[in-house]
PDB file of N, CA, C, O and CB in Angstrom:
ATOM      1  N   MET A   1      10.864 -15.340   4.309  1.00  0.00           N
ATOM      2  CA  MET A   1       9.592 -14.640   4.198  1.00  0.00           C
ATOM      3  C   MET A   1       8.479 -15.669   4.026  1.00  0.00           C
ATOM      4  O   MET A   1       8.634 -16.652   3.302  1.00  0.00           O
ATOM      5  CB  MET A   1       9.608 -13.631   3.011  1.00  0.00           C
ATOM      6  N   SER A   2       7.383 -15.436   4.685  1.00  0.00           N
ATOM      7  CA  SER A   2       6.224 -16.326   4.645  1.00  0.00           C
ATOM      8  C   SER A   2       5.508 -16.240   3.304  1.00  0.00           C
ATOM      9  O   SER A   2       5.614 -15.245   2.586  1.00  0.00           O
ATOM     10  CB  SER A   2       5.256 -15.989   5.778  1.00  0.00           C
ATOM     11  N   ASP A   3       4.774 -17.305   2.982  1.00  0.00           N
ATOM     12  CA  ASP A   3       3.932 -17.298   1.789  1.00  0.00           C
ATOM     13  C   ASP A   3       2.697 -16.436   1.993  1.00  0.00           C
ATOM     14  O   ASP A   3       2.008 -16.097   1.030  1.00  0.00           O
ATOM     15  CB  ASP A   3       3.522 -18.718   1.417  1.00  0.00           C
ATOM     16  N   HIS A   4       2.413 -16.082   3.234  1.00  0.00           N
ATOM     17  CA  HIS A   4       1.209 -15.316   3.566  1.00  0.00           C
ATOM     18  C   HIS A   4       1.585 -14.007   4.255  1.00  0.00           C
ATOM     19  O   HIS A   4       2.592 -13.937   4.959  1.00  0.00           O
ATOM     20  CB  HIS A   4       0.268 -16.145   4.469  1.00  0.00           C
ATOM     21  N   PRO A   5       0.772 -12.973   4.049  1.00  0.00           N
ATOM     22  CA  PRO A   5       1.045 -11.692   4.715  1.00  0.00           C
ATOM     23  C   PRO A   5       1.028 -11.835   6.236  1.00  0.00           C
ATOM     24  O   PRO A   5       0.378 -12.733   6.770  1.00  0.00           O
ATOM     25  CB  PRO A   5       0.019 -10.638   4.281  1.00  0.00           C
ATOM     26  N   PRO A   6       1.737 -10.956   6.928  1.00  0.00           N
ATOM     27  CA  PRO A   6       1.786 -11.018   8.395  1.00  0.00           C
ATOM     28  C   PRO A   6       0.482 -10.568   9.040  1.00  0.00           C
ATOM     29  O   PRO A   6      -0.307  -9.830   8.450  1.00  0.00           O
ATOM     30  CB  PRO A   6       2.927 -10.164   8.914  1.00  0.00           C
ATOM     31  N   GLU A   7       0.282 -11.032  10.265  1.00  0.00           N
ATOM     32  CA  GLU A   7      -0.799 -10.547  11.119  1.00  0.00           C
ATOM     33  C   GLU A   7      -2.184 -10.660  10.482  1.00  0.00           C
ATOM     34  O   GLU A   7      -3.074  -9.867  10.790  1.00  0.00           O
ATOM     35  CB  GLU A   7      -0.541  -9.119  11.486  1.00  0.00           C
ATOM     36  N   GLY A   8      -2.372 -11.648   9.590  1.00  0.00           N
ATOM     37  CA  GLY A   8      -3.678 -11.846   8.974  1.00  0.00           C
ATOM     38  C   GLY A   8      -4.069 -10.765   7.982  1.00  0.00           C
ATOM     39  O   GLY A   8      -5.239 -10.657   7.616  1.00  0.00           O
ATOM     40  N   LEU A   9      -3.109  -9.964   7.543  1.00  0.00           N
ATOM     41  CA  LEU A   9      -3.407  -8.902   6.589  1.00  0.00           C
ATOM     42  C   LEU A   9      -3.716  -9.500   5.223  1.00  0.00           C
ATOM     43  O   LEU A   9      -3.250 -10.598   4.917  1.00  0.00           O
ATOM     44  CB  LEU A   9      -2.229  -7.910   6.491  1.00  0.00           C
ATOM     45  N   PRO A  10      -4.495  -8.802   4.391  1.00  0.00           N
ATOM     46  CA  PRO A  10      -4.807  -9.316   3.063  1.00  0.00           C
ATOM     47  C   PRO A  10      -3.606  -9.215   2.118  1.00  0.00           C
ATOM     48  O   PRO A  10      -2.678  -8.442   2.358  1.00  0.00           O
ATOM     49  CB  PRO A  10      -5.995  -8.561   2.478  1.00  0.00           C
ATOM     50  N   ALA A  11      -3.637  -9.999   1.052  1.00  0.00           N
ATOM     51  CA  ALA A  11      -2.550  -9.996   0.069  1.00  0.00           C
ATOM     52  C   ALA A  11      -2.524  -8.692  -0.722  1.00  0.00           C
ATOM     53  O   ALA A  11      -1.458  -8.247  -1.149  1.00  0.00           O
ATOM     54  CB  ALA A  11      -2.693 -11.185  -0.887  1.00  0.00           C
ATOM     55  N   TYR A  12      -3.683  -8.081  -0.917  1.00  0.00           N
ATOM     56  CA  TYR A  12      -3.779  -6.814  -1.644  1.00  0.00           C
ATOM     57  C   TYR A  12      -4.294  -5.761  -0.680  1.00  0.00           C
ATOM     58  O   TYR A  12      -5.302  -5.965  -0.004  1.00  0.00           O
ATOM     59  CB  TYR A  12      -4.712  -6.936  -2.900  1.00  0.00           C
ATOM     60  N   ARG A  13      -3.601  -4.641  -0.621  1.00  0.00           N
ATOM     61  CA  ARG A  13      -4.034  -3.542   0.254  1.00  0.00           C
ATOM     62  C   ARG A  13      -3.896  -2.241  -0.513  1.00  0.00           C
ATOM     63  O   ARG A  13      -2.985  -2.080  -1.325  1.00  0.00           O
ATOM     64  CB  ARG A  13      -3.201  -3.497   1.582  1.00  0.00           C
ATOM     65  N   ILE A  14      -4.803  -1.316  -0.252  1.00  0.00           N
ATOM     66  CA  ILE A  14      -4.639   0.036  -0.774  1.00  0.00           C
ATOM     67  C   ILE A  14      -4.581   0.963   0.433  1.00  0.00           C
ATOM     68  O   ILE A  14      -5.517   1.044   1.229  1.00  0.00           O
ATOM     69  CB  ILE A  14      -5.811   0.436  -1.767  1.00  0.00           C
ATOM     70  N   LEU A  15      -3.478   1.643   0.541  1.00  0.00           N
ATOM     71  CA  LEU A  15      -3.246   2.562   1.652  1.00  0.00           C
ATOM     72  C   LEU A  15      -3.654   3.951   1.194  1.00  0.00           C
ATOM     73  O   LEU A  15      -3.262   4.386   0.111  1.00  0.00           O
ATOM     74  CB  LEU A  15      -1.750   2.534   2.124  1.00  0.00           C
ATOM     75  N   THR A  16      -4.430   4.649   1.999  1.00  0.00           N
ATOM     76  CA  THR A  16      -4.883   5.993   1.647  1.00  0.00           C
ATOM     77  C   THR A  16      -4.725   6.919   2.840  1.00  0.00           C
ATOM     78  O   THR A  16      -4.633   6.476   3.985  1.00  0.00           O
ATOM     79  CB  THR A  16      -6.352   5.972   1.171  1.00  0.00           C
ATOM     80  N   GLY A  17      -4.694   8.209   2.551  1.00  0.00           N
ATOM     81  CA  GLY A  17      -4.637   9.193   3.622  1.00  0.00           C
ATOM     82  C   GLY A  17      -4.096  10.507   3.120  1.00  0.00           C
ATOM     83  O   GLY A  17      -3.732  10.634   1.951  1.00  0.00           O
ATOM     84  N   PRO A  18      -4.043  11.493   4.010  1.00  0.00           N
ATOM     85  CA  PRO A  18      -3.452  12.779   3.649  1.00  0.00           C
ATOM     86  C   PRO A  18      -1.994  12.593   3.237  1.00  0.00           C
ATOM     87  O   PRO A  18      -1.301  11.711   3.743  1.00  0.00           O
ATOM     88  CB  PRO A  18      -3.557  13.775   4.825  1.00  0.00           C
ATOM     89  N   ASP A  19      -1.545  13.426   2.322  1.00  0.00           N
ATOM     90  CA  ASP A  19      -0.162  13.365   1.850  1.00  0.00           C
ATOM     91  C   ASP A  19       0.748  13.990   2.906  1.00  0.00           C
ATOM     92  O   ASP A  19       1.074  15.175   2.849  1.00  0.00           O
ATOM     93  CB  ASP A  19      -0.002  14.095   0.475  1.00  0.00           C
ATOM     94  N   ASP A  20       1.146  13.164   3.868  1.00  0.00           N
ATOM     95  CA  ASP A  20       1.989  13.652   4.953  1.00  0.00           C
ATOM     96  C   ASP A  20       2.983  12.571   5.358  1.00  0.00           C
ATOM     97  O   ASP A  20       2.999  11.482   4.783  1.00  0.00           O
ATOM     98  CB  ASP A  20       1.132  14.084   6.164  1.00  0.00           C
ATOM     99  N   ALA A  21       3.797  12.874   6.334  1.00  0.00           N
ATOM    100  CA  ALA A  21       4.827  11.935   6.775  1.00  0.00           C
ATOM    101  C   ALA A  21       4.213  10.647   7.319  1.00  0.00           C
ATOM    102  O   ALA A  21       4.804   9.578   7.168  1.00  0.00           O
ATOM    103  CB  ALA A  21       5.710  12.581   7.839  1.00  0.00           C
ATOM    104  N   SER A  22       3.056  10.728   7.939  1.00  0.00           N
ATOM    105  CA  SER A  22       2.400   9.541   8.475  1.00  0.00           C
ATOM    106  C   SER A  22       2.050   8.557   7.358  1.00  0.00           C
ATOM    107  O   SER A  22       2.249   7.350   7.500  1.00  0.00           O
ATOM    108  CB  SER A  22       1.137   9.934   9.251  1.00  0.00           C
ATOM    109  N   PHE A  23       1.528   9.077   6.251  1.00  0.00           N
ATOM    110  CA  PHE A  23       1.213   8.211   5.116  1.00  0.00           C
ATOM    111  C   PHE A  23       2.490   7.557   4.585  1.00  0.00           C
ATOM    112  O   PHE A  23       2.509   6.354   4.322  1.00  0.00           O
ATOM    113  CB  PHE A  23       0.508   9.016   3.992  1.00  0.00           C
ATOM    114  N   CYS A  24       3.542   8.334   4.430  1.00  0.00           N
ATOM    115  CA  CYS A  24       4.811   7.795   3.940  1.00  0.00           C
ATOM    116  C   CYS A  24       5.344   6.705   4.867  1.00  0.00           C
ATOM    117  O   CYS A  24       5.885   5.703   4.399  1.00  0.00           O
ATOM    118  CB  CYS A  24       5.846   8.917   3.800  1.00  0.00           C
ATOM    119  N   ARG A  25       5.194   6.895   6.174  1.00  0.00           N
ATOM    120  CA  ARG A  25       5.631   5.869   7.131  1.00  0.00           C
ATOM    121  C   ARG A  25       4.797   4.599   6.986  1.00  0.00           C
ATOM    122  O   ARG A  25       5.335   3.499   7.116  1.00  0.00           O
ATOM    123  CB  ARG A  25       5.536   6.402   8.574  1.00  0.00           C
ATOM    124  N   ARG A  26       3.496   4.724   6.722  1.00  0.00           N
ATOM    125  CA  ARG A  26       2.638   3.543   6.544  1.00  0.00           C
ATOM    126  C   ARG A  26       3.046   2.751   5.302  1.00  0.00           C
ATOM    127  O   ARG A  26       3.092   1.521   5.334  1.00  0.00           O
ATOM    128  CB  ARG A  26       1.157   3.965   6.437  1.00  0.00           C
ATOM    129  N   VAL A  27       3.340   3.452   4.215  1.00  0.00           N
ATOM    130  CA  VAL A  27       3.800   2.763   3.007  1.00  0.00           C
ATOM    131  C   VAL A  27       5.157   2.123   3.281  1.00  0.00           C
ATOM    132  O   VAL A  27       5.379   0.972   2.907  1.00  0.00           O
ATOM    133  CB  VAL A  27       3.887   3.747   1.800  1.00  0.00           C
ATOM    134  N   SER A  28       6.054   2.837   3.917  1.00  0.00           N
ATOM    135  CA  SER A  28       7.376   2.295   4.244  1.00  0.00           C
ATOM    136  C   SER A  28       7.258   1.062   5.137  1.00  0.00           C
ATOM    137  O   SER A  28       7.986   0.088   4.943  1.00  0.00           O
ATOM    138  CB  SER A  28       8.237   3.364   4.935  1.00  0.00           C
ATOM    139  N   ALA A  29       6.354   1.093   6.107  1.00  0.00           N
ATOM    140  CA  ALA A  29       6.159  -0.050   7.000  1.00  0.00           C
ATOM    141  C   ALA A  29       5.664  -1.264   6.211  1.00  0.00           C
ATOM    142  O   ALA A  29       6.109  -2.384   6.463  1.00  0.00           O
ATOM    143  CB  ALA A  29       5.157   0.304   8.125  1.00  0.00           C
ATOM    144  N   ALA A  30       4.759  -1.056   5.270  1.00  0.00           N
ATOM    145  CA  ALA A  30       4.268  -2.166   4.441  1.00  0.00           C
ATOM    146  C   ALA A  30       5.421  -2.764   3.632  1.00  0.00           C
ATOM    147  O   ALA A  30       5.524  -3.985   3.506  1.00  0.00           O
ATOM    148  CB  ALA A  30       3.131  -1.685   3.490  1.00  0.00           C
ATOM    149  N   LEU A  31       6.282  -1.913   3.086  1.00  0.00           N
ATOM    150  CA  LEU A  31       7.431  -2.397   2.325  1.00  0.00           C
ATOM    151  C   LEU A  31       8.387  -3.174   3.227  1.00  0.00           C
ATOM    152  O   LEU A  31       8.933  -4.195   2.811  1.00  0.00           O
ATOM    153  CB  LEU A  31       8.165  -1.224   1.654  1.00  0.00           C
ATOM    154  N   GLU A  32       8.594  -2.705   4.451  1.00  0.00           N
ATOM    155  CA  GLU A  32       9.463  -3.405   5.393  1.00  0.00           C
ATOM    156  C   GLU A  32       8.886  -4.761   5.783  1.00  0.00           C
ATOM    157  O   GLU A  32       9.638  -5.694   6.063  1.00  0.00           O
ATOM    158  CB  GLU A  32       9.684  -2.556   6.639  1.00  0.00           C
ATOM    159  N   GLN A  33       7.553  -4.880   5.806  1.00  0.00           N
ATOM    160  CA  GLN A  33       6.906  -6.163   6.104  1.00  0.00           C
ATOM    161  C   GLN A  33       7.075  -7.156   4.967  1.00  0.00           C
ATOM    162  O   GLN A  33       6.927  -8.361   5.168  1.00  0.00           O
ATOM    163  CB  GLN A  33       5.423  -5.956   6.388  1.00  0.00           C
ATOM    164  N   GLY A  34       7.384  -6.661   3.774  1.00  0.00           N
ATOM    165  CA  GLY A  34       7.573  -7.548   2.632  1.00  0.00           C
ATOM    166  C   GLY A  34       6.632  -7.288   1.471  1.00  0.00           C
ATOM    167  O   GLY A  34       6.748  -7.934   0.429  1.00  0.00           O
ATOM    168  N   TYR A  35       5.701  -6.354   1.628  1.00  0.00           N
ATOM    169  CA  TYR A  35       4.806  -6.011   0.524  1.00  0.00           C
ATOM    170  C   TYR A  35       5.587  -5.337  -0.597  1.00  0.00           C
ATOM    171  O   TYR A  35       6.657  -4.772  -0.373  1.00  0.00           O
ATOM    172  CB  TYR A  35       3.665  -5.094   1.010  1.00  0.00           C
ATOM    173  N   LEU A  36       5.036  -5.405  -1.809  1.00  0.00           N
ATOM    174  CA  LEU A  36       5.596  -4.745  -2.983  1.00  0.00           C
ATOM    175  C   LEU A  36       4.624  -3.680  -3.460  1.00  0.00           C
ATOM    176  O   LEU A  36       3.410  -3.841  -3.336  1.00  0.00           O
ATOM    177  CB  LEU A  36       5.895  -5.766  -4.113  1.00  0.00           C
ATOM    178  N   LEU A  37       5.157  -2.584  -4.010  1.00  0.00           N
ATOM    179  CA  LEU A  37       4.283  -1.571  -4.597  1.00  0.00           C
ATOM    180  C   LEU A  37       3.552  -2.182  -5.781  1.00  0.00           C
ATOM    181  O   LEU A  37       4.121  -2.982  -6.523  1.00  0.00           O
ATOM    182  CB  LEU A  37       5.090  -0.312  -5.032  1.00  0.00           C
ATOM    183  N   TYR A  38       2.296  -1.806  -5.959  1.00  0.00           N
ATOM    184  CA  TYR A  38       1.492  -2.308  -7.076  1.00  0.00           C
ATOM    185  C   TYR A  38       0.871  -1.112  -7.775  1.00  0.00           C
ATOM    186  O   TYR A  38      -0.014  -0.456  -7.225  1.00  0.00           O
ATOM    187  CB  TYR A  38       0.389  -3.316  -6.590  1.00  0.00           C
ATOM    188  N   GLY A  39       1.326  -0.830  -8.976  1.00  0.00           N
ATOM    189  CA  GLY A  39       0.813   0.316  -9.718  1.00  0.00           C
ATOM    190  C   GLY A  39       1.396   1.623  -9.221  1.00  0.00           C
ATOM    191  O   GLY A  39       2.243   1.666  -8.329  1.00  0.00           O
ATOM    192  N   SER A  40       0.911   2.677  -9.832  1.00  0.00           N
ATOM    193  CA  SER A  40       1.374   4.021  -9.496  1.00  0.00           C
ATOM    194  C   SER A  40       0.558   4.603  -8.350  1.00  0.00           C
ATOM    195  O   SER A  40      -0.596   4.224  -8.151  1.00  0.00           O
ATOM    196  CB  SER A  40       1.295   4.940 -10.721  1.00  0.00           C
ATOM    197  N   PRO A  41       1.152   5.518  -7.600  1.00  0.00           N
ATOM    198  CA  PRO A  41       0.366   6.205  -6.574  1.00  0.00           C
ATOM    199  C   PRO A  41      -0.670   7.113  -7.243  1.00  0.00           C
ATOM    200  O   PRO A  41      -0.523   7.505  -8.401  1.00  0.00           O
ATOM    201  CB  PRO A  41       1.290   7.029  -5.629  1.00  0.00           C
ATOM    202  N   ALA A  42      -1.700   7.429  -6.497  1.00  0.00           N
ATOM    203  CA  ALA A  42      -2.738   8.349  -6.976  1.00  0.00           C
ATOM    204  C   ALA A  42      -2.875   9.479  -5.976  1.00  0.00           C
ATOM    205  O   ALA A  42      -2.611   9.311  -4.786  1.00  0.00           O
ATOM    206  CB  ALA A  42      -4.105   7.617  -7.177  1.00  0.00           C
ATOM    207  N   ALA A  43      -3.294  10.641  -6.477  1.00  0.00           N
ATOM    208  CA  ALA A  43      -3.493  11.798  -5.602  1.00  0.00           C
ATOM    209  C   ALA A  43      -4.720  12.569  -6.061  1.00  0.00           C
ATOM    210  O   ALA A  43      -5.009  12.656  -7.255  1.00  0.00           O
ATOM    211  CB  ALA A  43      -2.240  12.717  -5.594  1.00  0.00           C
ATOM    212  N   THR A  44      -5.430  13.122  -5.098  1.00  0.00           N
ATOM    213  CA  THR A  44      -6.570  13.976  -5.383  1.00  0.00           C
ATOM    214  C   THR A  44      -6.606  15.073  -4.329  1.00  0.00           C
ATOM    215  O   THR A  44      -5.955  14.971  -3.290  1.00  0.00           O
ATOM    216  CB  THR A  44      -7.904  13.162  -5.403  1.00  0.00           C
ATOM    217  N   PHE A  45      -7.361  16.105  -4.601  1.00  0.00           N
ATOM    218  CA  PHE A  45      -7.491  17.220  -3.657  1.00  0.00           C
ATOM    219  C   PHE A  45      -8.950  17.293  -3.232  1.00  0.00           C
ATOM    220  O   PHE A  45      -9.837  17.381  -4.081  1.00  0.00           O
ATOM    221  CB  PHE A  45      -7.011  18.586  -4.293  1.00  0.00           C
ATOM    222  N   ASN A  46      -9.208  17.259  -1.940  1.00  0.00           N
ATOM    223  CA  ASN A  46     -10.579  17.268  -1.435  1.00  0.00           C
ATOM    224  C   ASN A  46     -11.075  18.670  -1.074  1.00  0.00           C
ATOM    225  O   ASN A  46     -12.091  18.807  -0.391  1.00  0.00           O
ATOM    226  CB  ASN A  46     -10.679  16.373  -0.225  1.00  0.00           C
ATOM    227  N   GLY A  47     -10.382  19.695  -1.519  1.00  0.00           N
ATOM    228  CA  GLY A  47     -10.747  21.068  -1.197  1.00  0.00           C
ATOM    229  C   GLY A  47      -9.961  21.638  -0.043  1.00  0.00           C
ATOM    230  O   GLY A  47      -9.908  22.854   0.140  1.00  0.00           O
ATOM    231  N   GLU A  48      -9.348  20.767   0.736  1.00  0.00           N
ATOM    232  CA  GLU A  48      -8.534  21.190   1.871  1.00  0.00           C
ATOM    233  C   GLU A  48      -7.167  20.535   1.898  1.00  0.00           C
ATOM    234  O   GLU A  48      -6.171  21.167   2.249  1.00  0.00           O
ATOM    235  CB  GLU A  48      -9.252  20.893   3.149  1.00  0.00           C
ATOM    236  N   THR A  49      -7.125  19.263   1.524  1.00  0.00           N
ATOM    237  CA  THR A  49      -5.918  18.459   1.680  1.00  0.00           C
ATOM    238  C   THR A  49      -5.712  17.593   0.450  1.00  0.00           C
ATOM    239  O   THR A  49      -6.676  17.164  -0.183  1.00  0.00           O
ATOM    240  CB  THR A  49      -5.997  17.587   2.946  1.00  0.00           C
ATOM    241  N   VAL A  50      -4.455  17.337   0.114  1.00  0.00           N
ATOM    242  CA  VAL A  50      -4.144  16.343  -0.913  1.00  0.00           C
ATOM    243  C   VAL A  50      -4.260  14.965  -0.262  1.00  0.00           C
ATOM    244  O   VAL A  50      -3.628  14.691   0.758  1.00  0.00           O
ATOM    245  CB  VAL A  50      -2.703  16.572  -1.531  1.00  0.00           C
ATOM    246  N   ILE A  51      -5.077  14.104  -0.869  1.00  0.00           N
ATOM    247  CA  ILE A  51      -5.261  12.734  -0.396  1.00  0.00           C
ATOM    248  C   ILE A  51      -4.540  11.821  -1.380  1.00  0.00           C
ATOM    249  O   ILE A  51      -4.702  11.955  -2.593  1.00  0.00           O
ATOM    250  CB  ILE A  51      -6.793  12.357  -0.270  1.00  0.00           C
ATOM    251  N   VAL A  52      -3.745  10.895  -0.857  1.00  0.00           N
ATOM    252  CA  VAL A  52      -2.960  10.007  -1.698  1.00  0.00           C
ATOM    253  C   VAL A  52      -3.345   8.553  -1.450  1.00  0.00           C
ATOM    254  O   VAL A  52      -3.912   8.207  -0.413  1.00  0.00           O
ATOM    255  CB  VAL A  52      -1.464  10.213  -1.445  1.00  0.00           C
ATOM    256  N   ALA A  53      -3.023   7.718  -2.425  1.00  0.00           N
ATOM    257  CA  ALA A  53      -3.304   6.279  -2.327  1.00  0.00           C
ATOM    258  C   ALA A  53      -2.170   5.514  -2.981  1.00  0.00           C
ATOM    259  O   ALA A  53      -1.609   5.948  -3.987  1.00  0.00           O
ATOM    260  CB  ALA A  53      -4.669   5.918  -2.994  1.00  0.00           C
ATOM    261  N   GLN A  54      -1.841   4.377  -2.400  1.00  0.00           N
ATOM    262  CA  GLN A  54      -0.844   3.479  -2.980  1.00  0.00           C
ATOM    263  C   GLN A  54      -1.262   2.049  -2.701  1.00  0.00           C
ATOM    264  O   GLN A  54      -1.483   1.673  -1.550  1.00  0.00           O
ATOM    265  CB  GLN A  54       0.577   3.762  -2.410  1.00  0.00           C
ATOM    266  N   ALA A  55      -1.371   1.253  -3.754  1.00  0.00           N
ATOM    267  CA  ALA A  55      -1.679  -0.163  -3.592  1.00  0.00           C
ATOM    268  C   ALA A  55      -0.383  -0.925  -3.345  1.00  0.00           C
ATOM    269  O   ALA A  55       0.668  -0.591  -3.891  1.00  0.00           O
ATOM    270  CB  ALA A  55      -2.422  -0.722  -4.838  1.00  0.00           C
ATOM    271  N   VAL A  56      -0.484  -1.953  -2.512  1.00  0.00           N
ATOM    272  CA  VAL A  56       0.635  -2.853  -2.251  1.00  0.00           C
ATOM    273  C   VAL A  56       0.105  -4.287  -2.323  1.00  0.00           C
ATOM    274  O   VAL A  56      -1.055  -4.551  -2.008  1.00  0.00           O
ATOM    275  CB  VAL A  56       1.301  -2.555  -0.850  1.00  0.00           C
ATOM    276  N   ILE A  57       0.972  -5.198  -2.740  1.00  0.00           N
ATOM    277  CA  ILE A  57       0.602  -6.617  -2.795  1.00  0.00           C
ATOM    278  C   ILE A  57       1.662  -7.457  -2.113  1.00  0.00           C
ATOM    279  O   ILE A  57       2.826  -7.069  -2.014  1.00  0.00           O
ATOM    280  CB  ILE A  57       0.408  -7.082  -4.253  1.00  0.00           C
ATOM    281  N   TRP A  58       1.231  -8.618  -1.647  1.00  0.00           N
ATOM    282  CA  TRP A  58       2.159  -9.575  -1.080  1.00  0.00           C
ATOM    283  C   TRP A  58       2.822 -10.319  -2.226  1.00  0.00           C
ATOM    284  O   TRP A  58       2.136 -10.684  -3.181  1.00  0.00           O
ATOM    285  CB  TRP A  58       1.442 -10.556  -0.105  1.00  0.00           C
ATOM    286  N   PRO A  59       4.144 -10.565  -2.173  1.00  0.00           N
ATOM    287  CA  PRO A  59       4.834 -11.277  -3.267  1.00  0.00           C
ATOM    288  C   PRO A  59       4.130 -12.589  -3.611  1.00  0.00           C
ATOM    289  O   PRO A  59       3.695 -13.327  -2.727  1.00  0.00           O
ATOM    290  CB  PRO A  59       6.300 -11.558  -2.883  1.00  0.00           C
ATOM    291  N   GLY A  60       4.029 -12.861  -4.895  1.00  0.00           N
ATOM    292  CA  GLY A  60       3.400 -14.089  -5.357  1.00  0.00           C
ATOM    293  C   GLY A  60       1.930 -13.927  -5.682  1.00  0.00           C
ATOM    294  O   GLY A  60       1.325 -14.846  -6.234  1.00  0.00           O
ATOM    295  N   THR A  61       1.330 -12.780  -5.356  1.00  0.00           N
ATOM    296  CA  THR A  61      -0.092 -12.590  -5.640  1.00  0.00           C
ATOM    297  C   THR A  61      -0.320 -11.837  -6.946  1.00  0.00           C
ATOM    298  O   THR A  61      -1.459 -11.747  -7.403  1.00  0.00           O
ATOM    299  CB  THR A  61      -0.755 -11.845  -4.496  1.00  0.00           C
ATOM    300  N   ARG A  62       0.714 -11.303  -7.550  1.00  0.00           N
ATOM    301  CA  ARG A  62       0.569 -10.501  -8.773  1.00  0.00           C
ATOM    302  C   ARG A  62      -0.155 -11.285  -9.857  1.00  0.00           C
ATOM    303  O   ARG A  62      -1.030 -10.724 -10.517  1.00  0.00           O
ATOM    304  CB  ARG A  62       1.944 -10.046  -9.285  1.00  0.00           C
ATOM    305  N   SER A  63       0.170 -12.558 -10.072  1.00  0.00           N
ATOM    306  CA  SER A  63      -0.445 -13.321 -11.143  1.00  0.00           C
ATOM    307  C   SER A  63      -1.939 -13.530 -10.904  1.00  0.00           C
ATOM    308  O   SER A  63      -2.700 -13.645 -11.865  1.00  0.00           O
ATOM    309  CB  SER A  63       0.249 -14.659 -11.291  1.00  0.00           C
ATOM    310  N   SER A  64      -2.367 -13.580  -9.664  1.00  0.00           N
ATOM    311  CA  SER A  64      -3.794 -13.772  -9.396  1.00  0.00           C
ATOM    312  C   SER A  64      -4.576 -12.471  -9.517  1.00  0.00           C
ATOM    313  O   SER A  64      -5.807 -12.497  -9.542  1.00  0.00           O
ATOM    314  CB  SER A  64      -3.993 -14.363  -8.009  1.00  0.00           C
ATOM    315  N   LEU A  65      -3.882 -11.322  -9.592  1.00  0.00           N
ATOM    316  CA  LEU A  65      -4.567 -10.035  -9.737  1.00  0.00           C
ATOM    317  C   LEU A  65      -4.689  -9.610 -11.187  1.00  0.00           C
ATOM    318  O   LEU A  65      -5.458  -8.699 -11.495  1.00  0.00           O
ATOM    319  CB  LEU A  65      -3.840  -8.966  -8.956  1.00  0.00           C
ATOM    320  N   ALA A  66      -3.958 -10.239 -12.078  1.00  0.00           N
ATOM    321  CA  ALA A  66      -3.965  -9.833 -13.498  1.00  0.00           C
ATOM    322  C   ALA A  66      -5.250 -10.220 -14.197  1.00  0.00           C
ATOM    323  O   ALA A  66      -5.411  -9.950 -15.387  1.00  0.00           O
ATOM    324  CB  ALA A  66      -2.788 -10.453 -14.233  1.00  0.00           C
TER     325      ALA A  66
END
Protein backbone atom coordinates (compact mmCIF):
# COMPACT_ATOMS: atom_id res chain seq x y z
CA MET A 1 0.00 0.00 0.00
CA SER A 2 1.24 3.47 -0.90
CA ASP A 3 2.01 6.18 1.64
CA HIS A 4 -0.35 8.42 -0.34
CA PRO A 5 -4.00 8.02 -1.34
CA PRO A 6 -4.69 6.78 -4.88
CA GLU A 7 -5.56 8.95 -7.85
CA GLY A 8 -4.56 12.20 -6.10
CA LEU A 9 -7.37 11.85 -3.57
CA PRO A 10 -7.03 13.69 -0.24
CA ALA A 11 -5.98 11.90 2.95
CA TYR A 12 -9.24 12.93 4.66
CA ARG A 13 -12.57 12.57 2.89
CA ILE A 14 -16.16 12.86 4.01
CA LEU A 15 -18.57 10.90 1.87
CA THR A 16 -22.18 12.11 1.84
CA GLY A 17 -25.38 11.25 0.05
CA PRO A 18 -28.79 9.65 0.32
CA ASP A 19 -28.91 6.55 2.50
CA ASP A 20 -29.02 4.03 -0.33
CA ALA A 21 -27.03 1.23 -1.90
CA SER A 22 -25.00 3.71 -3.97
CA PHE A 23 -23.73 5.43 -0.82
CA CYS A 24 -22.84 2.07 0.73
CA ARG A 25 -20.92 1.12 -2.43
CA ARG A 26 -18.97 4.41 -2.29
CA VAL A 27 -17.94 3.77 1.32
CA SER A 28 -17.07 0.16 0.47
CA ALA A 29 -14.98 1.32 -2.51
CA ALA A 30 -13.04 3.73 -0.28
CA LEU A 31 -12.35 0.89 2.17
CA GLU A 32 -11.20 -1.35 -0.70
CA GLN A 33 -8.80 1.42 -1.81
CA GLY A 34 -7.24 1.33 1.65
CA TYR A 35 -9.04 4.12 3.50
CA LEU A 36 -10.09 3.59 7.13
CA LEU A 37 -13.35 4.70 8.72
CA TYR A 38 -12.89 7.83 10.84
CA GLY A 39 -15.49 8.49 13.51
CA SER A 40 -19.10 7.47 13.51
CA PRO A 41 -21.48 7.86 10.60
CA ALA A 42 -23.98 10.71 10.75
CA ALA A 43 -27.54 10.89 9.45
CA THR A 44 -30.09 13.63 8.99
CA PHE A 45 -33.47 13.96 7.32
CA ASN A 46 -33.97 16.74 4.77
CA GLY A 47 -37.77 16.42 4.69
CA GLU A 48 -37.71 13.87 1.89
CA THR A 49 -34.67 11.64 2.25
CA VAL A 50 -32.27 10.44 4.93
CA ILE A 51 -28.85 11.91 4.13
CA VAL A 52 -25.82 10.12 5.56
CA ALA A 53 -22.14 10.98 5.98
CA GLN A 54 -19.04 8.96 6.77
CA ALA A 55 -15.51 10.29 7.12
CA VAL A 56 -12.60 8.17 5.93
CA ILE A 57 -8.85 8.72 6.30
CA TRP A 58 -5.78 7.34 4.64
CA PRO A 59 -3.69 5.16 7.03
CA GLY A 60 -1.02 7.15 8.82
CA THR A 61 -2.93 10.45 8.78
CA ARG A 62 -4.82 9.91 12.06
CA SER A 63 -2.08 11.52 14.17
CA SER A 64 -2.10 14.68 12.04
CA LEU A 65 -5.89 15.03 12.46
CA ALA A 66 -5.90 14.85 16.27
